[in-house]
C-alpha positions in Angstrom: 54.8 -16.0 -64.9 53.1 -19.2 -65.4 54.5 -21.7 -67.8 52.5 -23.4 -70.1 51.9 -26.5 -69.8 52.4 -27.6 -73.3 56.0 -27.2 -72.5 56.1 -29.4 -69.8 58.3 -32.7 -69.9 60.0 -34.4 -67.6 64.0 -35.5 -66.8 63.0 -39.3 -66.8 64.2 -41.3 -69.5 62.3 -41.5 -73.0 61.0 -44.9 -72.2 59.5 -44.3 -68.8 57.9 -41.2 -69.8 56.3 -42.9 -73.1 55.2 -46.1 -71.0 54.3 -44.4 -68.2 52.1 -41.4 -70.4 50.7 -44.8 -72.4 49.1 -46.6 -69.2 47.8 -43.1 -68.2 45.9 -42.4 -71.2 44.7 -46.4 -71.1 44.0 -46.3 -67.8 40.4 -45.5 -67.7 39.8 -48.3 -70.0 42.5 -51.2 -68.5 41.6 -50.3 -64.9 38.1 -52.7 -64.6 39.9 -55.4 -66.0 39.7 -58.3 -63.2 43.3 -60.3 -62.8 44.4 -62.3 -59.9 45.6 -59.3 -57.9 43.8 -57.1 -55.2 43.2 -54.6 -58.0 42.7 -54.5 -61.6 45.1 -54.6 -64.8 45.4 -50.8 -65.3 45.8 -49.8 -61.4 48.9 -53.1 -61.5 50.5 -51.6 -63.9 50.2 -48.2 -62.0 51.6 -50.0 -59.2 54.9 -51.4 -60.3 55.4 -48.9 -63.2 54.9 -45.9 -60.7 57.2 -47.7 -57.8 60.0 -48.2 -60.4 59.7 -44.4 -61.5 59.7 -43.6 -57.7 62.8 -45.7 -56.9 64.8 -44.8 -59.8 64.4 -41.1 -59.7 65.0 -38.7 -57.0 61.9 -38.4 -55.4 61.4 -35.3 -52.7 58.1 -34.3 -50.9 58.0 -30.8 -53.0 56.8 -33.0 -56.0 53.2 -32.2 -54.8 52.2 -29.2 -52.4 52.8 -29.8 -48.9 49.2 -29.6 -48.2 49.0 -33.2 -49.9 51.0 -35.1 -47.2 48.8 -33.3 -44.2 46.1 -35.0 -46.5 48.0 -38.2 -46.8 48.8 -38.3 -43.3 45.2 -37.7 -42.2 43.8 -40.4 -44.8 46.4 -42.8 -43.4 45.5 -42.1 -39.5 41.7 -42.1 -40.3 42.0 -45.5 -42.1 43.8 -47.2 -39.3 41.5 -45.5 -36.9 38.1 -46.9 -38.8 39.6 -50.4 -38.7 40.3 -50.5 -35.2 44.3 -49.8 -35.2 44.8 -53.5 -36.8 48.2 -54.1 -38.5 47.1 -54.8 -41.7 45.9 -51.4 -42.2 49.4 -50.3 -42.3 50.2 -51.7 -45.9 49.1 -50.4 -48.0 48.8 -46.9 -46.1 45.2 -45.5 -46.7 43.8 -48.7 -48.4 44.8 -49.9 -51.9 42.6 -47.2 -53.9 44.4 -44.1 -52.0 47.9 -45.8 -51.9 47.6 -46.4 -56.0 46.2 -42.5 -56.2 49.5 -41.4 -54.1 51.8 -43.6 -56.5 50.2 -42.8 -59.2 50.7 -39.3 -59.0 53.9 -38.9 -57.5 55.2 -41.5 -60.6 53.2 -39.6 -62.9 54.8 -36.3 -62.1 58.1 -37.8 -61.9 57.9 -38.8 -65.9 55.3 -36.5 -67.0 55.3 -35.5 -70.5 52.1 -33.4 -72.1 52.7 -33.6 -75.7 52.9 -37.7 -75.0 49.8 -37.6 -73.0 48.2 -36.1 -75.5 49.2 -37.9 -78.7 48.0 -41.1 -76.8 44.9 -39.7 -75.4 44.2 -38.7 -79.1 44.7 -42.1 -80.8 41.9 -43.2 -77.9 39.7 -40.4 -78.9 39.9 -41.4 -82.6 39.7 -45.0 -82.7 36.9 -45.1 -80.1 34.8 -42.5 -82.2 35.3 -44.5 -85.1 34.0 -47.4 -83.7 31.3 -45.6 -81.4 30.0 -44.0 -85.1 29.9 -47.6 -86.8 27.7 -48.6 -83.6 25.7 -45.4 -83.7 25.1 -46.3 -87.7 23.9 -50.0 -87.1 21.4 -49.0 -84.2 20.0 -46.6 -86.4 19.8 -48.9 -89.2 19.3 -52.2 -87.6 17.9 -51.2 -83.9 21.3 -53.2 -82.5 24.7 -52.3 -81.9 25.6 -55.4 -83.6 29.1 -55.1 -82.3 30.7 -55.0 -78.9 34.2 -53.4 -79.4 35.7 -53.7 -75.8 38.5 -56.0 -75.9 38.7 -59.0 -73.9 42.2 -59.0 -72.6 41.2 -61.0 -69.2 37.7 -62.2 -69.6 36.4 -60.5 -66.7 35.9 -57.2 -64.9 36.0 -55.4 -61.5 33.3 -54.1 -62.8 29.7 -54.8 -61.2 31.6 -58.3 -60.8 30.9 -59.2 -64.5 32.7 -61.8 -67.0 33.0 -60.8 -70.8 30.1 -62.7 -71.7 27.8 -61.0 -69.2 29.4 -57.6 -70.4 28.7 -58.2 -74.1 25.3 -59.1 -73.3 24.8 -55.8 -70.9 26.4 -53.6 -73.7 23.9 -55.0 -76.4 20.9 -54.5 -74.5 21.9 -50.8 -73.6 20.1 -48.1 -75.3 23.5 -46.2 -76.0 26.6 -47.6 -77.6 30.1 -46.7 -75.9 32.6 -48.2 -78.4 35.8 -49.6 -76.3 34.5 -48.2 -72.6 32.5 -49.8 -70.5 29.9 -47.4 -69.9 28.5 -44.0 -72.0 29.1 -42.0 -69.4 33.1 -43.2 -69.1 33.5 -42.3 -73.0 32.1 -38.9 -72.7 34.5 -38.0 -69.5 37.0 -39.2 -71.1 36.4 -36.9 -74.2 35.6 -33.8 -72.0 39.3 -34.7 -70.2 40.7 -34.0 -73.7 38.7 -31.5 -75.0 40.2 -29.4 -71.8 43.7 -30.1 -73.2 43.6 -29.6 -76.5 40.8 -26.2 -76.0 43.3 -24.8 -73.8 46.9 -25.6 -74.4 47.3 -22.7 -76.4 46.4 -19.0 -76.8 45.9 -19.2 -80.8 42.4 -19.2 -80.8 41.4 -20.1 -84.4 42.4 -23.4 -84.4 40.5 -24.4 -81.5 37.5 -25.4 -83.1 39.1 -27.9 -86.1 37.7 -31.1 -87.5 39.0 -33.4 -84.8 36.9 -30.7 -82.1 34.3 -30.8 -84.2 33.9 -34.9 -84.1 34.5 -34.8 -80.5 31.7 -32.5 -80.3 29.3 -34.7 -82.3 30.2 -37.7 -80.4 29.3 -36.1 -77.2 26.1 -35.1 -77.9 25.1 -38.7 -80.0 26.2 -40.2 -76.3 23.6 -38.7 -74.6 25.4 -38.5 -71.4 24.2 -35.7 -69.3 27.3 -35.3 -67.2 29.4 -35.3 -70.7 27.0 -32.4 -71.7 27.5 -30.5 -68.8 31.0 -30.9 -69.3 31.3 -29.9 -72.7 28.8 -26.5 -71.8 31.5 -25.3 -69.1 34.4 -25.9 -71.4 32.6 -24.2 -74.4 32.1 -21.1 -72.0 35.0 -20.9 -70.9 36.3 -21.2 -74.3 34.2 -18.6 -75.6 35.0 -16.2 -72.4 38.6 -16.8 -72.8 38.0 -15.5 -76.9 35.9 -12.8 -76.0 38.4 -11.5 -73.0 41.4 -11.5 -75.5 39.6 -9.8 -78.5 39.8 -5.7 -79.4 36.1 -4.1 -79.0 35.7 -4.5 -83.0 36.2 -8.3 -82.8 33.9 -8.4 -79.6 31.2 -6.7 -81.1 31.4 -9.2 -83.8 31.3 -12.0 -81.9 28.6 -10.9 -79.6 26.4 -10.1 -82.9 27.4 -13.5 -84.7 27.6 -16.2 -81.8 24.8 -15.3 -79.3 22.3 -15.8 -82.5 23.6 -18.9 -83.3 24.1 -20.0 -79.8 20.4 -19.4 -79.3 19.3 -21.0 -82.4 21.4 -24.2 -81.5 19.8 -24.6 -78.3 16.1 -24.2 -79.4 16.8 -26.9 -82.3 18.5 -29.3 -79.8 15.9 -29.0 -77.1 13.2 -29.3 -79.9 14.9 -32.4 -81.3 14.3 -36.3 -79.8 17.6 -36.2 -78.4 16.5 -32.5 -76.4 13.5 -33.8 -75.4 15.5 -37.1 -73.8 17.6 -35.1 -72.0 15.0 -32.9 -70.5 13.3 -35.8 -69.1 16.3 -36.9 -67.7 17.0 -33.6 -65.8 13.5 -34.0 -64.2 15.0 -37.0 -62.3 17.3 -34.8 -60.0 13.8 -33.7 -58.2 12.6 -37.2 -58.1 13.7 -39.0 -55.1 14.8 -42.8 -56.0 15.2 -41.7 -59.8 19.3 -42.1 -61.0 19.7 -38.4 -61.2 18.2 -38.1 -57.6 20.7 -40.8 -56.7 23.7 -39.4 -58.1 23.2 -35.7 -57.3 21.3 -35.8 -54.0 21.2 -39.1 -52.0 24.9 -38.9 -50.4 23.9 -35.8 -48.9 20.9 -37.2 -47.4 22.9 -40.1 -46.0 25.6 -37.8 -45.0 22.9 -35.7 -42.6 22.1 -38.9 -41.2 25.6 -39.2 -39.3 26.3 -38.0 -35.9 28.2 -34.9 -35.2 31.4 -36.9 -34.4 30.9 -39.3 -37.6 30.6 -35.9 -39.9 34.0 -34.4 -38.6 36.0 -37.6 -39.7 33.5 -39.9 -41.9 32.9 -43.2 -41.5 34.5 -47.0 -42.5 31.0 -48.5 -43.8 29.0 -46.1 -45.8 28.1 -48.8 -48.1 26.8 -51.3 -45.6 25.2 -48.8 -43.9 23.6 -46.9 -46.8 23.8 -49.8 -49.3 20.9 -51.6 -50.9 21.1 -55.5 -50.2 20.6 -57.5 -53.0 19.3 -61.1 -53.5 23.1 -62.5 -53.7 23.9 -60.6 -50.7 25.8 -57.9 -52.4 25.2 -54.1 -51.4 24.3 -51.8 -54.2 25.5 -48.3 -53.2 25.9 -45.0 -54.9 27.6 -41.6 -53.8 29.2 -38.9 -56.0 32.8 -37.9 -55.9 32.0 -35.3 -52.9 29.8 -37.1 -51.2 32.1 -40.2 -51.0 34.8 -37.6 -49.3 32.6 -36.1 -47.0 31.1 -40.3 -45.8 34.5 -41.7 -45.5 36.5 -38.9 -44.5 34.1 -36.3 -42.8 34.4 -32.2 -43.0 38.5 -32.6 -42.3 39.4 -34.7 -45.3 36.9 -32.6 -47.4 38.7 -29.4 -46.0 42.0 -30.9 -46.9 41.4 -32.2 -50.4 39.5 -28.7 -51.1 42.9 -26.8 -50.0 45.2 -29.1 -52.0 43.3 -28.2 -55.6 42.8 -24.5 -54.2 46.5 -24.4 -54.1 47.1 -26.1 -57.6 44.5 -24.0 -59.0 46.1 -21.2 -57.9 49.2 -21.6 -59.0 48.9 -23.3 -62.3 47.9 -22.4 -66.1 44.4 -22.5 -67.7 45.0 -26.3 -69.1 45.4 -27.0 -65.4 42.8 -24.9 -63.8 40.2 -26.3 -66.6 41.1 -29.9 -65.5 40.4 -29.2 -61.9 37.0 -27.4 -62.6 35.8 -30.5 -64.7 37.2 -33.1 -61.6 35.0 -31.1 -59.6 32.3 -30.8 -61.9 32.2 -34.4 -62.6 32.6 -34.8 -59.0 29.2 -33.3 -58.2 27.6 -35.4 -60.9 29.6 -38.8 -61.1 31.3 -41.2 -58.5 35.3 -40.5 -59.1 36.8 -40.8 -56.0 40.0 -42.1 -56.7 38.9 -43.0 -59.9 41.0 -43.2 -63.6 39.8 -39.8 -64.2 40.4 -38.1 -60.9 44.1 -39.6 -61.2 44.6 -38.0 -64.8 43.0 -35.0 -64.1 45.1 -34.6 -60.9 48.7 -35.4 -62.3 48.0 -32.7 -65.0 48.1 -29.7 -62.4 50.6 -31.1 -60.3 52.9 -31.6 -63.1 52.5 -27.9 -64.1 53.1 -26.9 -60.2 56.1 -29.1 -59.6 57.5 -27.7 -63.2 56.7 -24.7 -63.0 58.3 -24.5 -59.3 61.2 -25.5 -60.6 61.8 -23.2 -63.5 61.2 -20.0 -61.4 63.6 -21.0 -59.1 66.2 -21.6 -61.5 
């Protein structure tokens, strides 16, 4: 029987578990701060802490499924091949982003503590939600956000190469507040990830929609993030199905009689509201070439279709230069969602290995971990999330579940 993710705690020292889980919970915020190092502040913390954890603990290859090591070898070889076997491609193996993903995954599993991670994420959610509603209220009252709550830790960001002053100006002129996050979609992604943890960690159905859950739902609706709403609908649908499946016949009948009319009424009210109309207008972008929605969901597949057969098999190293749009300053604007990025950079082989890796995790973990994988995949179809902090977070949780469950079964 698969164990509950709520009980997962590694044998790592307490201070290491606390430090690791805190950095993991804060990574979606800290990752983008620029420092004098090849990667941002959050990734640098992951680099050194994960290395220390791996060295100090009994690292074995069974920490992750064997298929991951095939993926690791393939990505490292493709990285070397794409860069013409130059010596600098050996360190770090697979390039900085993949190597950091690898370190975060191994270090995160070895130091994993579900309750600590959930507690730290809860702090981030509650603090950011409080600040968001301050901004939201001021926006309604004055027409301006008035405050930018993103902390000024290093004075600059790897995000669009902005300085802190440029980021403040960008946020103050934006249509939607996003609290301590850089974008509304980043905040929505974090909230959806946290909901996956708290809604599916227990079978006690009566506690799933508490004040905290209602606050998060209202915040997601107010954020008006399309991907956030999709994630919320998926989580809600799975939760309702889970409750319905575990209920007796009488409770099922009552649920159908109460919830179906209520859901229809809520959808009708939302679609008729100003927010709902705005979201409906944004869905039309999916079929309009050049629009934001089309670029995020469809554009990458059109790029992939232009590759030769050999390139489609193993991917290409220069998708940004080949398909990006050059700006006045010489930089390229390039966008592909997570799934498209894997196809473009690693080809069908890389996509197959990633798919097998997550399928094995999905089949051997509990509902919390499975929801993390589902959210990761859905967001990968909508957002550019390849090797970003959310991919790290939503992969570490099922990998930890997989590893510690297998260890218990062997005892």
